C-alpha positions in Angstrom: 125.6 159.7 61.8 124.6 161.5 58.6 125.8 160.3 55.2 128.1 163.4 54.7 130.0 162.9 58.0 130.6 159.2 57.5 134.3 158.2 57.2 136.0 159.8 54.2 136.5 156.5 52.3 132.8 155.7 52.7 131.7 159.1 51.4 134.1 158.7 48.5 132.8 155.3 47.5 129.2 156.6 47.7 129.9 159.7 45.6 131.8 157.9 42.8 129.1 155.3 42.7 126.3 157.9 42.0 125.8 157.9 38.2 123.8 161.1 38.3 126.1 163.3 40.4 128.8 164.1 37.8 126.4 165.2 35.0 124.3 167.4 37.3 127.3 169.2 38.8 128.9 169.5 35.3 125.8 171.3 34.0 125.7 173.5 37.0 129.4 174.5 36.8 129.2 175.4 33.1 126.0 177.4 33.6 127.4 179.2 36.6 130.6 180.0 34.9 128.9 181.6 31.9 126.6 183.6 34.1 129.3 184.7 36.6 131.7 185.8 33.9 129.0 187.9 32.3 128.2 189.5 35.6 131.9 190.2 36.2 132.2 191.8 32.8 129.3 194.1 33.5 130.7 195.0 36.9 134.1 195.9 35.3 132.3 198.1 32.7 130.2 199.8 35.3 133.1 200.5 37.7 135.8 200.9 35.0 138.0 198.7 37.2 139.1 195.1 36.8 137.8 192.3 38.9 141.4 191.8 40.2 141.5 195.5 41.4 138.1 195.2 43.1 138.9 192.0 44.9 142.3 193.2 46.0 140.7 196.3 47.4 138.2 194.4 49.5 140.9 191.8 50.5 142.9 194.7 51.9 139.9 195.8 53.9 139.6 192.3 55.4 143.3 192.0 56.1 143.4 195.3 57.9 140.4 194.4 60.0 141.9 191.0 61.0 145.1 192.7 62.1 143.1 194.8 64.5 140.4 192.3 65.2 140.1 193.0 68.9 139.6 196.7 68.3 136.8 196.0 65.9 135.2 193.5 68.2 135.2 196.1 70.9 133.7 198.7 68.6 131.0 196.3 67.3 130.1 195.2 70.8 129.7 198.8 72.1 127.5 199.8 69.2 125.4 196.6 69.1 124.8 196.7 72.8 123.9 200.3 72.7 121.2 199.3 70.2 119.9 196.6 72.6 121.7 193.5 71.5 123.8 191.2 73.7 127.2 190.4 72.3 129.3 187.5 73.5 132.7 186.3 72.2 133.3 182.5 72.6 136.3 180.4 72.0 135.0 176.9 71.1 132.0 175.2 69.5 131.1 173.7 72.8 130.8 177.1 74.4 128.6 178.4 71.6 126.2 175.4 71.9 126.1 175.6 75.6 125.3 179.3 75.5 122.4 178.9 73.1 121.1 175.9 75.0 121.2 177.8 78.3 119.3 180.8 76.9 116.7 178.5 75.5 116.3 176.6 78.8 116.0 179.8 80.8 113.3 181.2 78.4 111.5 177.9 78.2 112.2 177.6 74.4 111.9 174.1 72.9 111.7 175.1 69.2 114.2 177.2 67.2 113.7 178.2 63.5 116.9 178.7 61.6 118.0 180.5 58.5 121.2 179.5 56.8 124.3 179.7 59.1 127.4 177.8 58.2 128.7 178.5 61.7 125.7 176.5 63.1 126.8 173.6 60.8 130.4 174.0 62.0 129.4 173.6 65.6 126.8 170.9 64.8 124.2 172.9 66.5 121.1 171.0 65.4 122.4 167.7 66.8 123.7 169.2 70.0 120.4 171.1 70.7 118.4 167.9 70.1 120.5 166.2 72.8 119.4 169.0 75.2 115.7 168.8 74.3 115.5 171.7 71.8 114.4 171.1 68.3 116.0 173.2 65.5 114.1 173.5 62.2 115.9 174.7 59.1 113.7 177.1 57.1 115.9 177.6 54.0 114.3 175.2 51.4 117.5 173.4 50.6 118.6 173.1 54.2 115.2 171.9 55.2 115.2 169.2 52.6 118.6 168.0 53.7 117.5 168.0 57.4 114.5 165.8 56.4 117.0 163.5 54.5 119.4 163.6 57.5 122.2 165.0 55.3 124.5 168.0 55.5 124.9 170.7 52.9 127.1 169.8 50.0 127.7 173.5 48.9 128.2 176.7 50.9 125.4 178.5 49.0 123.4 175.9 47.2 123.3 173.2 49.9 121.1 170.6 48.1 122.6 171.0 44.7 123.6 167.3 44.7 119.9 166.1 45.0 117.7 165.1 42.2 114.2 166.5 42.0 112.8 163.0 42.1 114.4 162.5 45.5 113.2 165.9 46.6 109.6 164.9 45.7 110.0 161.7 47.6 111.3 163.4 50.8 108.6 166.1 50.6 106.0 163.5 50.1 107.0 161.6 53.2 107.0 164.8 55.3 103.8 166.3 54.0 101.8 163.2 53.4 101.1 163.6 49.7 102.5 162.7 46.4 104.4 165.2 44.2 105.2 165.3 40.5 109.0 165.7 40.4 108.7 168.0 37.4 106.2 170.3 39.1 108.8 172.4 41.1 106.5 175.4 41.8 104.0 173.1 43.6 106.7 171.5 45.6 108.1 174.9 46.7 104.6 176.2 47.6 103.9 173.1 49.6 107.2 173.4 51.4 106.4 177.0 52.3 103.1 175.9 53.7 104.8 173.1 55.6 107.2 175.4 57.3 104.8 178.2 58.2 103.5 176.5 61.3 107.1 176.4 62.8 107.5 180.2 62.5 104.3 180.7 64.5 105.3 178.4 67.4 109.1 179.0 67.6 110.5 180.7 70.7 113.7 181.7 68.9 115.1 182.3 65.5 118.7 181.8 64.5 120.7 183.2 61.6 124.2 183.7 60.5 125.7 187.0 59.1 127.5 187.7 55.9 129.0 190.8 57.6 129.2 192.4 61.0 129.4 196.2 60.6 131.5 197.6 63.4 130.6 201.3 63.0 126.9 200.6 63.9 126.9 197.2 65.5 124.7 195.9 62.7 124.5 192.5 61.0 124.0 192.1 57.2 122.5 189.0 55.8 122.3 188.2 52.0 119.6 185.7 51.0 117.3 184.7 48.1 114.4 183.5 50.3 112.2 185.5 52.6 112.3 183.0 55.4 115.2 184.8 57.1 113.0 187.8 57.8 110.3 185.7 59.3 112.8 183.8 61.5 114.2 187.1 62.9 111.0 189.0 63.3 108.4 186.6 64.7 110.1 184.8 67.6 111.0 186.7 70.8 114.7 185.7 70.7 117.1 186.1 67.8 120.4 184.3 67.9 123.2 185.3 65.5 126.1 182.9 65.1 129.1 184.4 63.2 132.8 183.9 63.0 134.9 186.8 64.2 136.3 187.1 60.6 132.9 188.5 59.5 133.7 191.9 61.0 134.2 194.8 58.6 134.7 198.4 59.6 131.9 200.3 57.8 128.9 200.4 55.5 131.2 201.5 52.7 133.0 198.2 53.1 129.7 196.4 53.1 129.0 198.0 49.8 132.3 196.6 48.5 131.3 193.2 49.7 127.9 193.4 48.0 129.6 194.1 44.7 131.5 190.8 44.8 129.4 188.4 46.9 126.2 187.8 44.8 128.1 187.8 41.5 130.5 185.2 42.9 127.9 183.1 44.7 124.9 182.8 42.5 125.9 184.9 39.5 123.4 187.6 40.4 123.8 191.4 40.3 122.3 191.4 43.8 120.6 188.8 45.8 116.8 189.0 46.3 117.1 190.1 49.9 119.8 192.1 51.7 118.7 192.4 55.3 120.4 194.7 57.8 119.5 194.5 61.5 120.8 196.8 64.2 119.9 195.8 67.7 116.9 194.0 69.2 113.3 194.8 68.4 111.4 196.4 71.3 110.5 193.8 73.9 112.6 191.2 72.2 116.2 189.8 72.6 119.1 189.6 70.2 122.1 187.5 71.1 125.2 187.9 68.8 127.7 185.1 69.3 131.2 185.9 67.9 133.0 182.6 67.5 136.7 181.9 67.4 136.9 178.1 67.1 140.4 178.1 65.5 140.1 181.4 63.7 142.8 183.2 65.8 145.1 180.3 65.1 144.4 180.7 61.4 145.1 184.5 61.6 148.5 183.8 63.2 149.6 181.5 60.4 151.6 183.4 57.7 150.4 180.9 55.0 146.8 180.2 56.1 145.7 183.6 57.6 144.4 184.9 54.3 141.7 182.2 54.3 139.9 184.3 56.9 139.0 186.7 54.1 136.4 184.2 52.9 132.9 185.5 52.4 131.4 182.0 51.9 130.4 182.5 48.2 131.2 178.9 47.2 132.9 180.1 43.9 135.9 177.9 44.6 133.7 174.8 44.4 132.0 176.1 41.3 135.1 175.9 39.2 136.8 172.9 40.9 137.1 169.8 38.6 137.3 167.3 41.4 134.2 168.8 43.1 132.3 168.3 39.8 133.1 164.5 40.0 132.5 163.8 43.7 130.5 166.7 45.1 130.8 168.5 48.4 130.1 165.7 50.8 133.4 164.2 49.7 135.3 167.3 48.6 135.3 168.7 52.1 134.1 167.9 55.6 131.5 170.4 56.8 132.9 173.3 54.8 133.1 172.2 51.2 135.2 173.1 48.2 138.8 174.4 48.2 138.2 176.6 51.3 137.0 173.5 53.2 140.3 171.8 52.5 142.0 174.7 54.3 139.8 175.7 57.2 138.7 172.2 58.3 142.0 171.7 60.0 141.4 174.7 62.3 137.8 174.0 63.0 137.7 170.3 63.2 141.2 168.9 63.2 143.7 167.5 60.8 142.2 164.0 60.8 138.9 165.3 59.3 140.9 167.4 56.8 143.3 164.7 55.7 141.1 162.5 53.4 139.9 165.1 51.0 143.3 166.6 50.5 144.3 163.9 48.0 141.4 164.9 45.7 142.8 168.3 44.8 144.6 168.4 41.4 146.4 171.7 42.2 145.0 173.3 39.0 144.6 176.7 40.7 141.2 177.5 39.2 139.8 178.3 42.7 142.1 181.3 43.1 141.1 182.8 39.7 137.5 183.3 40.8 137.9 184.0 44.5 136.4 187.4 45.2 138.8 188.1 48.0 142.0 186.9 46.4 142.7 184.0 48.8 145.8 182.0 47.6 143.9 178.7 48.0 146.3 176.5 46.0 149.2 177.5 48.2 147.2 177.0 51.3 146.0 173.5 50.3 149.6 172.4 49.7 150.4 173.7 53.2 147.5 171.7 54.8 148.5 168.6 52.7 152.0 169.0 54.1 150.6 169.1 57.6 148.5 166.0 56.9 151.6 164.2 55.7 153.5 165.2 58.8 150.6 163.9 60.9 151.0 160.5 59.4 147.9 160.5 57.1 149.8 159.7 53.8 149.2 156.2 52.4 152.0 153.8 52.6 152.3 153.3 48.9 152.8 157.0 48.4 155.5 157.3 51.1 157.4 154.4 49.6 157.1 155.7 46.0 158.3 159.1 46.9 161.3 157.7 48.8 162.3 155.8 45.7 161.7 158.8 43.5 163.9 160.9 45.6 166.9 158.6 45.0 168.1 159.3 41.4 170.2 156.2 40.8 167.6 153.9 42.1 164.8 155.7 40.2 166.7 155.5 36.9 167.7 151.9 37.5 164.0 151.0 38.0 162.9 153.0 35.0 165.6 151.1 32.9 164.2 147.8 34.1 160.7 148.9 33.2 161.9 149.9 29.7 163.4 146.5 29.3 160.1 144.9 30.3 158.3 147.1 27.8 160.7 146.1 25.1 160.0 142.4 25.9 156.2 143.2 25.8 156.7 144.7 22.3 158.4 141.5 21.1 155.5 139.3 22.2 152.8 141.7 20.8 151.5 143.2 24.1 152.1 146.8 23.0 149.8 148.8 20.7 149.9 152.5 20.1 152.8 152.7 22.6 150.6 151.3 25.4 150.7 147.9 27.1 147.8 145.5 26.5 147.6 144.4 30.1 144.5 143.8 32.3 143.9 146.4 34.9 141.6 146.5 38.0 138.2 147.8 37.1 138.7 151.3 38.7 141.8 151.8 36.5 140.5 150.6 33.1 139.7 154.1 32.0 143.4 154.5 31.1 146.2 152.4 29.5 149.7 151.8 30.8 152.4 153.5 28.7 155.1 151.3 27.4 158.5 152.9 28.2 160.8 153.6 25.3 164.2 151.9 25.4 166.2 155.2 25.2 165.7 158.2 27.5 165.4 161.7 26.0 168.9 162.7 27.0 170.3 159.8 25.0 168.4 160.9 21.9 169.7 164.5 22.1 173.3 163.4 22.6 173.3 160.9 19.8 172.4 163.2 16.9 173.9 166.2 15.1 172.7 169.7 16.2 169.8 171.2 14.3 170.7 174.1 12.0 169.6 177.6 12.9 166.5 178.8 11.0 167.3 182.5 11.1 169.5 185.2 12.5 168.8 185.2 16.2 170.0 187.1 19.3 170.5 183.6 20.8 173.2 182.8 18.2 176.3 181.6 19.9 174.6 181.1 23.2 174.4 177.8 25.1 171.3 176.7 26.9 171.0 174.1 29.7 168.2 171.7 29.0 166.4 170.4 32.0 164.7 167.3 30.6 162.3 166.6 33.5 162.1 163.1 35.0 158.8 162.0 33.5 159.5 163.4 30.0 163.0 161.9 29.9 161.8 158.4 30.4 158.2 158.4 29.1 158.2 161.1 26.4 161.9 161.1 25.2 161.0 162.5 21.8 159.6 165.6 23.5 162.9 166.2 25.2 164.7 165.7 21.9 162.2 168.0 20.1 162.8 170.6 22.7 166.5 170.5 22.0 165.9 170.7 18.3 163.7 173.8 18.6 166.3 175.5 20.9 168.9 174.8 18.3 166.7 176.0 15.5 166.3 179.2 17.5 170.0 179.8 17.4 171.4 178.3 20.6 173.3 175.2 21.3 172.1 172.7 24.0 174.0 171.4 27.0 172.5 168.6 29.2 173.8 169.0 32.8 174.9 165.7 34.2 173.1 164.0 37.1 169.9 166.1 36.7 166.8 164.3 37.9 163.7 165.8 39.5 162.7 169.3 40.7 160.8 167.8 43.7 157.3 168.6 42.5 155.8 165.1 43.0 156.9 165.0 46.6 156.0 168.7 47.3 152.5 168.2 45.9 152.0 165.2 48.0 153.0 167.0 51.2 156.3 165.1 51.6 158.6 168.1 51.8 161.5 166.2 53.2 161.8 164.2 50.0 161.0 167.3 48.0 163.9 169.1 49.5 166.2 166.1 48.8 165.1 166.2 45.1 165.4 170.0 44.9 168.9 170.0 46.3 170.0 167.4 43.8 168.6 169.5 41.0 170.1 172.7 42.3 173.5 171.1 42.5 173.1 169.8 38.9 172.2 173.2 37.5 174.1 175.8 39.5 177.5 175.5 38.0 176.8 177.8 35.1 175.0 181.1 34.5 173.3 179.9 31.3 169.6 180.0 30.8 167.8 176.8 31.7 164.9 175.6 29.4 162.5 172.8 30.1 159.6 171.2 28.2 157.7 171.0 31.6 156.0 174.2 32.8 155.2 172.4 36.0 158.9 172.3 36.8 159.2 176.1 36.2 156.3 176.6 38.6 157.9 174.2 41.1 161.3 176.0 41.0 159.9 179.5 41.1 157.0 179.0 43.6 157.8 176.0 45.7 161.5 176.1 46.3 161.3 179.3 48.3 158.8 177.6 50.6 161.0 174.4 50.9 164.0 176.5 51.9 162.2 179.2 53.9 164.3 178.3 57.0 167.6 177.7 55.3 169.2 180.9 54.0 172.1 179.2 52.2 169.9 176.8 50.2 167.3 179.5 49.6 169.9 181.7 48.0 171.2 178.8 45.9 167.7 177.9 44.8 166.9 181.5 43.8 170.1 181.7 41.7 168.9 178.6 39.7 165.2 179.4 39.5 165.6 182.9 38.1 167.4 181.3 35.1 164.6 178.8 34.3 162.3 179.2 31.3 159.5 177.1 29.9 160.2 176.2 26.3 157.4 178.3 25.0 158.6 181.3 27.0 162.1 180.9 25.5 160.8 180.5 21.9 158.8 183.6 22.3 162.0 185.6 22.9 162.6 188.3 20.2 163.9 187.0 16.9 164.4 183.4 17.9 161.8 181.8 15.6 160.2 184.1 13.1 156.5 184.0 12.2 155.6 181.2 9.7 159.0 179.5 9.9 157.5 176.1 10.6 154.8 176.2 7.9 156.6 173.5 5.9 154.8 170.5 7.4 151.6 168.9 6.2 148.6 170.9 7.5 146.7 169.1 10.3 143.4 169.6 12.1 144.7 170.3 15.6 143.5 171.7 18.9 145.3 172.6 22.1 144.8 171.8 25.8 146.6 174.4 27.9 148.3 173.2 31.1 145.9 174.4 33.8 148.4 175.8 36.2 150.0 178.1 33.7 146.7 179.3 32.5 145.4 179.9 36.0 148.6 181.8 37.0 148.1 184.0 34.0 151.4 183.1 32.4 151.4 184.4 28.8 153.6 181.5 27.7 150.9 179.1 28.6 149.1 180.0 25.4 150.7 177.4 23.3 147.9 177.6 20.7 149.0 181.2 20.0 152.6 180.2 19.7 151.9 177.2 17.4 149.6 179.3 15.2 152.3 182.0 14.9 155.0 179.6 13.9 153.0 177.3 11.6 150.4 179.6 10.1 147.8 177.0 11.0 144.8 177.9 13.1 143.8 175.7 16.0 140.3 174.2 16.1 138.4 175.9 19.0 138.3 173.8 22.1 135.7 174.3 24.8 137.2 174.7 28.3 140.8 174.7 27.1 142.2 175.7 30.5 140.2 173.2 32.6 142.4 170.5 34.1 142.8 167.2 32.3 142.7 165.3 35.5 146.3 164.2 35.9 147.0 166.2 39.0 150.2 164.5 39.9 149.5 161.5 42.2 145.8 162.3 42.3 145.0 160.1 39.4 146.6 157.3 41.3 145.3 158.0 44.8 141.8 158.8 43.5 141.6 157.2 40.0 137.8 157.8 39.8 138.5 161.6 40.1 141.1 161.5 37.4 138.8 159.4 35.2 135.8 161.8 35.7 137.8 164.9 34.9 139.4 163.2 31.9 136.0 162.2 30.6 135.0 165.8 30.6 138.1 166.8 28.7 138.0 164.0 26.1 134.4 164.9 25.4 135.4 168.5 24.6 138.3 167.3 22.4 136.0 164.9 20.5 133.6 167.8 19.8 136.4 169.6 17.9 136.9 166.7 15.4 140.6 167.2 15.6 143.2 164.7 14.3 145.9 165.9 16.8 145.7 167.2 20.3 148.7 169.2 21.5 149.5 170.2 25.1 152.4 171.6 27.0 153.1 169.6 30.1 154.5 166.0 30.1 152.0 164.8 32.7 149.1 166.1 30.6 150.5 164.3 27.5 150.9 161.0 29.4 147.4 161.3 31.0 145.5 162.4 27.9 147.3 159.9 25.7 146.6 157.0 28.0 142.9 157.9 28.4 142.4 158.4 24.7 144.0 155.0 24.0 141.8 153.3 26.5 138.6 155.0 25.2 139.4 154.2 21.5 139.7 157.9 20.5 141.1 158.4 17.1 143.2 161.5 17.6 146.9 161.5 18.5 148.2 163.3 21.5 151.5 165.1 21.3 153.7 167.5 23.3 153.7 170.7 21.3 157.5 170.4 20.9 157.0 167.2 18.9 154.3 168.9 16.8 156.6 171.8 16.0 159.8 169.9 15.6 158.1 167.7 12.9 157.8 170.8 10.8 161.5 171.8 11.0 163.1 171.8 7.5 164.7 168.4 6.7 168.5 168.5 6.4 171.1 166.0 5.2 
């Protein structure tokens, strides 16, 4: 068994124990992002169209093809066979392996040279052929190095990105019988080329994948950066092509659209070094094109997952994924890596192989922003996580915690007891900077435990006089319902109170609906949709008795109510209608404050100027919500400019229960964020989601950082004019 197909927990321990993996992948992600964004800008200038327009256009091509997949298979087969190829459609991985092995046996072939094919990885072809007496040699440099090391690819496009050059030199040295200088990369590449050449000359068959199957001519299109693919297809007498049925596209015009998007998204190139198009077999030779299903039709028939078949295997979703940067592709995936691997593994290899990596996703949504075919990966990952939970793969502690969380009275009783315990800890000197001084297990020491305040946020709001209005406002005389949010209410009560103060300063009075608790987001994110429904119903009942606007300091709750509730109640018309009536009245605080005339420019410039910067809640940024730009709002109201922060929209690592289920992932992402914050030299970090505040504050406390971390409502409310 190779290292990358070991049990998930073993792969996880190995990846988090590699001190070199995180910095290598971080450098790669940052370099790729800069180059990719520059390429996309140039593409938009050249075409005078936005990236979103271009990707939606090609996504529509893929969707229409998938709807008529049998028609396009028939057209492709007819044209390919007319050109001399053999086309066979197979249902399972086993059938594909058996077919290739049978052809090899009948032709006396015992050596196959391969150029990159993810389908061959999917069906574990190398291992299966070896069991049948056929040797398969990878000829892509990265793939060959991994084959020598008995590993699998850790990335869809750059398979050996996780390896150090020192290890590469060692592996090559063992294979070629000589020593290599790890810093002399050209010599290692040249030696690898020499080492592979003999295999081309003796192989009876070559095998490739296909980036596209063009129905109108029966052609395959393969995009590569190495010339080995052309040798593997031209020298041997037999050429196998392994491709999923989703690779079909109607025409060469569509292939051109794909080439606009694929290289820029995969390797940040205008065009890859080689784009090879093959139509039919060479004279006197054979071409066998294997169209594989292996779960793809089941994917197509799923309303939620079907869009994943648009994937063109660029790997961009991994290139922006914060957890991938921490643990790499052998852990963040199974055979297919990155966000797309969290989705399609269930259909190709089963829910058991998909379940482990699900808990690593922080639901930041970055993968969707760069996907060149507009796959709603965040939505699909949550669906697979739900299926994993239903199949019994959720850990016991998580199931118990969510059952308790879904019971408001019990939850608040337990939080009250925790607040009493925190109060006692303060009395005996075990609290500093609002965090407990308590020993933690080694894997949790990167953060501190917040000490709970004695009074919840709702109590603070109800115990003081209303804040006077700052200016004439269209909101004057209105009443707004304040949804406190469960975490903010108990762990960040001042943020709840500050939210109320800002609403009052904006001209409205504040009402706190009784019995409000949780929108259901923690359970929904964890895949426990039964408890999520229980929480959502409780919240809907608490908020549905009025027609007033609802404002919350938690943008995550806005997203939950607007995006997740329709899925929770998709099969229940009554509750779907009730949920919609509530969710359309919900506003994030920043969204409400940006309303016309509520708080004029510069109205909060009374406070003492501070050196501050802003982390923007990743989900709002990646959804493109304008109200997620809290730095712009704060600058407008205070007249103070934010210090520029690198990667302001990259996740902080909280990710709901991820920072508990996979604390090393939360720690690794937080380390990246805290480093960017430290580089600003700020005195104050502001952010807009309670979970981010809690996570960033606890990490800063544990690391000894000097800046304070605030919800932006606290930062702004401190600048309200003082009144008697």
